[in-house]
GUGU-114778 format. One record per residue (C-alpha): residue in three letters; x, y, z; residue number from 1. Coordinates in Angstrom, 3 decimals, always signed. Layout:
   residuo         xx         yy         zz   num
       ALA          X          Y          Z   NUM
...
//
This chain:
   residuo         xx         yy         zz   num
       MET     -5.066    +15.348     -8.834     1
       LEU     -6.368    +11.994     -9.959     2
       ASN     -3.019    +10.310     -9.309     3
       PHE     -3.124    +11.598     -5.711     4
       VAL     -6.584    +10.123     -5.176     5
       LEU     -5.602     +6.828     -6.791     6
       SER     -2.410     +6.502     -4.782     7
       THR     -4.194     +7.345     -1.520     8
       LEU     -6.896     +4.760     -2.144     9
       THR     -4.271     +2.239     -3.167    10
       PHE     -2.336     +2.836     +0.047    11
       PHE     -5.327     +2.046     +2.251    12
       ILE     -6.422     -0.937     +0.189    13
       ALA     -2.896     -2.362     +0.090    14
       SER     -2.367     -1.862     +3.811    15
       LEU     -5.645     -3.602     +4.659    16
       TYR     -4.836     -6.472     +2.305    17
       LEU     -1.296     -6.896     +3.651    18
       LYS     -2.484     -6.803     +7.279    19
       ARG     -5.081     -9.453     +6.511    20
       ARG     -2.559    -11.667     +4.700    21
       MET     -0.075    -11.419     +7.576    22
       SER     -2.834    -12.230    +10.036    23
       ASP     -3.889    -15.255     +7.977    24
       MET     -0.301    -16.530     +8.028    25
       ASP     -0.262    -16.103    +11.847    26
       LEU     +2.647    -13.687    +11.723    27
       PRO     +2.898    -11.408    +14.756    28
       MET     +2.019     -7.762    +14.135    29
       GLY     +4.754     -6.161    +16.172    30
       MET     +6.714     -3.098    +15.225    31
       THR     +8.532     -4.920    +12.421    32
       GLY     +5.307     -6.237    +10.909    33
       LYS     +3.672     -2.828    +10.981    34
       LEU     +6.751     -1.252     +9.410    35
       LEU     +6.747     -3.921     +6.694    36
       VAL     +3.063     -3.290     +5.924    37
       PHE     +3.646     +0.460     +5.824    38
       SER     +6.695     +0.166     +3.562    39
       LEU     +5.065     -2.210     +1.099    40
       ALA     +1.822     -0.223     +0.962    41
       LEU     +3.810     +2.967     +0.421    42
       ALA     +5.818     +1.409     -2.408    43
       ILE     +2.661     +0.098     -4.085    44
       SER     +0.914     +3.461     -3.794    45
       TYR     +3.954     +5.291     -5.202    46
       PHE     +3.981     +2.893     -8.138    47
       VAL     +0.259     +3.409     -8.821    48
       GLY     +0.682     +7.175     -8.596    49
       PHE     +3.656     +7.047    -10.964    50
       VAL     +1.779     +4.927    -13.494    51
       ALA     -1.309     +7.146    -13.286    52
       ASP     +0.859    +10.224    -13.761    53
       LYS     +2.555     +8.755    -16.832    54
       LEU     -0.666     +7.461    -18.390    55
       LEU     -2.835    +10.498    -17.711    56
       ALA     -0.306    +13.271    -18.302    57
//
């Protein structure tokens, strides 16, 4: 259960960070940018969930 909470929090934190970084670099947030943010945040959250599962189980 803890890995689910950690991965969910990580997803939102990563997506906010990536959106802010793309905005700071003046990259347009079209469909491709949003898909990139979603994909990277999803990969990061999966990784955090995997690590939490391996460390806590």
